[in-house]
N, C-alpha and C positions, 0 to 999 in steps of 0.2 A: 504494500500500500504506500502510495506517494503522499507525503504530507506537504501541504501548500502553505505559504506564508499569508497571513491575514485573510483577505477576501479573494485571493487569487483563485481563479477557476481553472479547471483542467481544459486545455485547448489542444486541438490536433497539432502535430508537429509542424504542419505547413504554416500555421499562424505564428508559431514561435520563430520559424525560419524567416518568414516575411517581415516580422517586426525587428529581429535582432541581427540578421545577416546583412552584410554589406551588399548593396545592389551590384549585380553582375557576378556574384559568387557562383561558380558553376556547381550544379547538383548532378548526381549520377544518373538521374532518370528524367527524361523529357517531360513526362506528365507531371512529376513533382515540380519541375522548374516552371511549367506553365501555371500550375496552381499557386505557387509562391508568388509569381508575377501578378496574377489576378488578385490575390489577397492583398499584396502590397499596394496596388492601386485602390482597392476598396478601403484600406486603412487610411488613405490620404483624402478621402471624401466623406460627405455626409456627417454623421455625428461622431465618427471615430476620432478625428483630430481633437475635438473638444474633450472627449473622454480621456484620451492619452495625455493631453496637456494638463488636465485636472489632476492626474496622478503623477506627473513627472515634472511639472514646472515648479520653480521655487515656491515654497509654502507661503511666506509672508506676502508676496505679491498676489497670490491666488486665494487667500483665505476667504474673503467675502464672496467672491465669485463662486468658489466651491461650496460655501455654505448655502447660498440661495439656489445653486444649480444641482445640489445633491439629489433632490427628489426625482428630477427628470433623468439624471444619469443612473440612478438606482433602478429605474424602470426600463432602461435601455436593454434590449435583447437583440441578438442576431443569431442566425443559423450558422452552424459550422459544418453543415452537410455539404459535401462537395457537389458542385454543379456537374452535370454530365459532360465528359470530354468529347469534343468533336472527333469524329472518326477520320 
């Protein structure tokens, strides 16, 4: 059993790679590479940048914004189900 820090939720490896790997890092599988590329662009749009900034930006600067934005971010859900790969 894997223990997670705080409120960290288990994510598929593709999301971890997309978030933490340097862009352009080669992966051994073309489908994995395509999925990481797709997720990386997804993380740069919509509500993801706000969520990531809320958890990573310096706290003193973000305190009030995080306080009033917490209810919306708490309700934010996204699917980690892989989209079908084109043949």
